Each structure stands twice: as C-alpha cells, then as structure tokens.
TORKOL-4160 file (C-alpha; in steps of 0.2 Angstrom, whole numbers, padded with zeros to 4 digits, m for minus):
155
<pt num="1" X="0090" Y="1123" Z="0972"/>
<pt num="2" X="0102" Y="1114" Z="0961"/>
<pt num="3" X="0101" Y="1127" Z="0948"/>
<pt num="4" X="0103" Y="1140" Z="0961"/>
<pt num="5" X="0118" Y="1132" Z="0969"/>
<pt num="6" X="0127" Y="1128" Z="0953"/>
<pt num="7" X="0125" Y="1146" Z="0947"/>
<pt num="8" X="0130" Y="1153" Z="0964"/>
<pt num="9" X="0146" Y="1142" Z="0964"/>
<pt num="10" X="0151" Y="1147" Z="0947"/>
<pt num="11" X="0146" Y="1165" Z="0950"/>
<pt num="12" X="0157" Y="1166" Z="0965"/>
<pt num="13" X="0172" Y="1161" Z="0956"/>
<pt num="14" X="0168" Y="1172" Z="0941"/>
<pt num="15" X="0165" Y="1187" Z="0951"/>
<pt num="16" X="0180" Y="1184" Z="0962"/>
<pt num="17" X="0191" Y="1185" Z="0946"/>
<pt num="18" X="0181" Y="1199" Z="0939"/>
<pt num="19" X="0182" Y="1210" Z="0954"/>
<pt num="20" X="0201" Y="1210" Z="0952"/>
<pt num="21" X="0199" Y="1217" Z="0935"/>
<pt num="22" X="0184" Y="1230" Z="0936"/>
<pt num="23" X="0182" Y="1232" Z="0955"/>
<pt num="24" X="0168" Y="1230" Z="0967"/>
<pt num="25" X="0156" Y="1243" Z="0961"/>
<pt num="26" X="0153" Y="1236" Z="0944"/>
<pt num="27" X="0150" Y="1218" Z="0951"/>
<pt num="28" X="0137" Y="1225" Z="0964"/>
<pt num="29" X="0129" Y="1235" Z="0949"/>
<pt num="30" X="0127" Y="1218" Z="0939"/>
<pt num="31" X="0120" Y="1209" Z="0954"/>
<pt num="32" X="0108" Y="1223" Z="0957"/>
<pt num="33" X="0102" Y="1223" Z="0939"/>
<pt num="34" X="0100" Y="1204" Z="0940"/>
<pt num="35" X="0091" Y="1205" Z="0956"/>
<pt num="36" X="0079" Y="1219" Z="0950"/>
<pt num="37" X="0076" Y="1210" Z="0934"/>
<pt num="38" X="0072" Y="1194" Z="0943"/>
<pt num="39" X="0060" Y="1202" Z="0956"/>
<pt num="40" X="0051" Y="1212" Z="0942"/>
<pt num="41" X="0050" Y="1196" Z="0932"/>
<pt num="42" X="0042" Y="1187" Z="0947"/>
<pt num="43" X="0030" Y="1202" Z="0950"/>
<pt num="44" X="0023" Y="1202" Z="0932"/>
<pt num="45" X="0025" Y="1184" Z="0927"/>
<pt num="46" X="0010" Y="1172" Z="0928"/>
<pt num="47" X="0017" Y="1155" Z="0928"/>
<pt num="48" X="0009" Y="1141" Z="0917"/>
<pt num="49" X="0011" Y="1122" Z="0919"/>
<pt num="50" X="0022" Y="1121" Z="0904"/>
<pt num="51" X="0034" Y="1135" Z="0909"/>
<pt num="52" X="0045" Y="1125" Z="0922"/>
<pt num="53" X="0061" Y="1130" Z="0913"/>
<pt num="54" X="0057" Y="1148" Z="0918"/>
<pt num="55" X="0058" Y="1143" Z="0936"/>
<pt num="56" X="0076" Y="1136" Z="0933"/>
<pt num="57" X="0081" Y="1151" Z="0924"/>
<pt num="58" X="0075" Y="1163" Z="0938"/>
<pt num="59" X="0084" Y="1152" Z="0951"/>
<pt num="60" X="0100" Y="1152" Z="0941"/>
<pt num="61" X="0100" Y="1171" Z="0939"/>
<pt num="62" X="0096" Y="1172" Z="0957"/>
<pt num="63" X="0111" Y="1161" Z="0961"/>
<pt num="64" X="0122" Y="1172" Z="0951"/>
<pt num="65" X="0117" Y="1188" Z="0960"/>
<pt num="66" X="0118" Y="1179" Z="0977"/>
<pt num="67" X="0136" Y="1175" Z="0972"/>
<pt num="68" X="0140" Y="1193" Z="0972"/>
<pt num="69" X="0130" Y="1197" Z="0988"/>
<pt num="70" X="0138" Y="1183" Z="0998"/>
<pt num="71" X="0156" Y="1184" Z="0993"/>
<pt num="72" X="0158" Y="1202" Z="0989"/>
<pt num="73" X="0149" Y="1209" Z="1004"/>
<pt num="74" X="0161" Y="1198" Z="1015"/>
<pt num="75" X="0175" Y="1205" Z="1006"/>
<pt num="76" X="0169" Y="1223" Z="1008"/>
<pt num="77" X="0167" Y="1220" Z="1027"/>
<pt num="78" X="0185" Y="1214" Z="1027"/>
<pt num="79" X="0191" Y="1230" Z="1018"/>
<pt num="80" X="0180" Y="1243" Z="1027"/>
<pt num="81" X="0183" Y="1236" Z="1045"/>
<pt num="82" X="0202" Y="1231" Z="1045"/>
<pt num="83" X="0204" Y="1236" Z="1063"/>
<pt num="84" X="0188" Y="1227" Z="1070"/>
<pt num="85" X="0185" Y="1212" Z="1058"/>
<pt num="86" X="0177" Y="1201" Z="1072"/>
<pt num="87" X="0164" Y="1213" Z="1077"/>
<pt num="88" X="0160" Y="1218" Z="1059"/>
<pt num="89" X="0157" Y="1201" Z="1053"/>
<pt num="90" X="0148" Y="1196" Z="1069"/>
<pt num="91" X="0136" Y="1211" Z="1066"/>
<pt num="92" X="0134" Y="1207" Z="1048"/>
<pt num="93" X="0129" Y="1189" Z="1052"/>
<pt num="94" X="0118" Y="1195" Z="1066"/>
<pt num="95" X="0108" Y="1206" Z="1054"/>
<pt num="96" X="0108" Y="1193" Z="1040"/>
<pt num="97" X="0100" Y="1180" Z="1053"/>
<pt num="98" X="0088" Y="1193" Z="1059"/>
<pt num="99" X="0082" Y="1195" Z="1041"/>
<pt num="100" X="0080" Y="1177" Z="1039"/>
<pt num="101" X="0070" Y="1175" Z="1055"/>
<pt num="102" X="0059" Y="1190" Z="1051"/>
<pt num="103" X="0054" Y="1183" Z="1034"/>
<pt num="104" X="0052" Y="1166" Z="1041"/>
<pt num="105" X="0039" Y="1172" Z="1053"/>
<pt num="106" X="0031" Y="1185" Z="1041"/>
<pt num="107" X="0031" Y="1174" Z="1025"/>
<pt num="108" X="0016" Y="1163" Z="1029"/>
<pt num="109" X="0006" Y="1178" Z="1034"/>
<pt num="110" X="0008" Y="1189" Z="1018"/>
<pt num="111" X="0006" Y="1186" Z="0999"/>
<pt num="112" X="0020" Y="1183" Z="0988"/>
<pt num="113" X="0018" Y="1199" Z="0979"/>
<pt num="114" X="0020" Y="1209" Z="0995"/>
<pt num="115" X="0035" Y="1199" Z="0999"/>
<pt num="116" X="0043" Y="1204" Z="0982"/>
<pt num="117" X="0038" Y="1222" Z="0985"/>
<pt num="118" X="0047" Y="1222" Z="1002"/>
<pt num="119" X="0062" Y="1213" Z="0994"/>
<pt num="120" X="0062" Y="1227" Z="0980"/>
<pt num="121" X="0062" Y="1241" Z="0993"/>
<pt num="122" X="0075" Y="1232" Z="1004"/>
<pt num="123" X="0086" Y="1230" Z="0988"/>
<pt num="124" X="0085" Y="1248" Z="0984"/>
<pt num="125" X="0089" Y="1254" Z="1002"/>
<pt num="126" X="0103" Y="1241" Z="1003"/>
<pt num="127" X="0112" Y="1246" Z="0987"/>
<pt num="128" X="0110" Y="1264" Z="0991"/>
<pt num="129" X="0118" Y="1261" Z="1008"/>
<pt num="130" X="0132" Y="1252" Z="0999"/>
<pt num="131" X="0134" Y="1266" Z="0986"/>
<pt num="132" X="0136" Y="1278" Z="1001"/>
<pt num="133" X="0148" Y="1267" Z="1010"/>
<pt num="134" X="0159" Y="1264" Z="0994"/>
<pt num="135" X="0159" Y="1283" Z="0991"/>
<pt num="136" X="0164" Y="1287" Z="1008"/>
<pt num="137" X="0178" Y="1274" Z="1008"/>
<pt num="138" X="0185" Y="1280" Z="0992"/>
<pt num="139" X="0185" Y="1298" Z="0997"/>
<pt num="140" X="0193" Y="1293" Z="1014"/>
<pt num="141" X="0206" Y="1283" Z="1004"/>
<pt num="142" X="0210" Y="1298" Z="0993"/>
<pt num="143" X="0212" Y="1310" Z="1007"/>
<pt num="144" X="0224" Y="1298" Z="1016"/>
<pt num="145" X="0234" Y="1296" Z="1000"/>
<pt num="146" X="0235" Y="1315" Z="0997"/>
<pt num="147" X="0240" Y="1318" Z="1015"/>
<pt num="148" X="0254" Y="1305" Z="1013"/>
<pt num="149" X="0260" Y="1313" Z="0997"/>
<pt num="150" X="0260" Y="1330" Z="1004"/>
<pt num="151" X="0271" Y="1325" Z="1019"/>
<pt num="152" X="0288" Y="1333" Z="1019"/>
<pt num="153" X="0301" Y="1320" Z="1021"/>
<pt num="154" X="0315" Y="1325" Z="1034"/>
<pt num="155" X="0332" Y="1329" Z="1026"/>
C-alpha cells in the first residue's frame, strides 16, 4: 500500500502539471496503457516466493495510473458539468461507491482471474465512454467558438 500511495501522490502532481502541457487525452491514454499492462501482467504472471519486488512494481504502476483516474476524472467532471457541479460530483461518487460495494460483495465468490477479466472489460468500456465524451465536448466547444466568431457585431 505504501508503494501504491507514494506513486499515486507523485503521479497526481506530475500528471497535474503534464495535463497543462499536453492536455487530458494523452494523460488518460498513458493511464489506460499502464492499467492494461498491469492487468495483463497479473493475468499471465505466475508469482514465485522470490519475486516480491514485482508486487511492489505492480503496486507502484497501479498508483501512477490511479493518480490519473482520480485527479483527472474529477477535473473532467468540473469541466463538463460547469452548470451542475454538485449533482455531477454526487453522481460520480455514487457510482464509484456502487462499484466498490459490488466488488466487495462479489470478490470472495469469484476467482482472481475472473476479477481481472471483469476489470479489463470495465476499463475498455470506461475509456471508450471517456473518448466519446471528450470528442463530443471538443466538437461542442468548436461549434460554440465558430458561432461566436461568425456573429456580426452591431455598428
């Protein structure tokens, strides 16, 4: 947990600065690639007693990806729902908590491999939804900008 927490904290700061330079999409892409890599690693890796370092590496990378998921998802909600922040963040936390509860109940009853596959599918659906939301937001912003530029000023 320490490796996860330290990497999560450092990652939050680094990605907070990086998003100002490269934007949200590349940061989400990096987090997605890290998450896919860690899930696939956990699916194919057969741990041995002398490979404890690998667990710390996985936890560290998981923390880096989580830094993006936690900080940039909140920032995205702030940008997308400027008129209704309170309801948006409440909805976000509701579904996050529902996911925690779902896996808390489900986890003891299924194998780790199945859990990782569910996580892989959830990541794929989630990042696809993010890509769609980002695309729709950018096209809406461009339309509003073009409409503003095409307005005739009264003279």
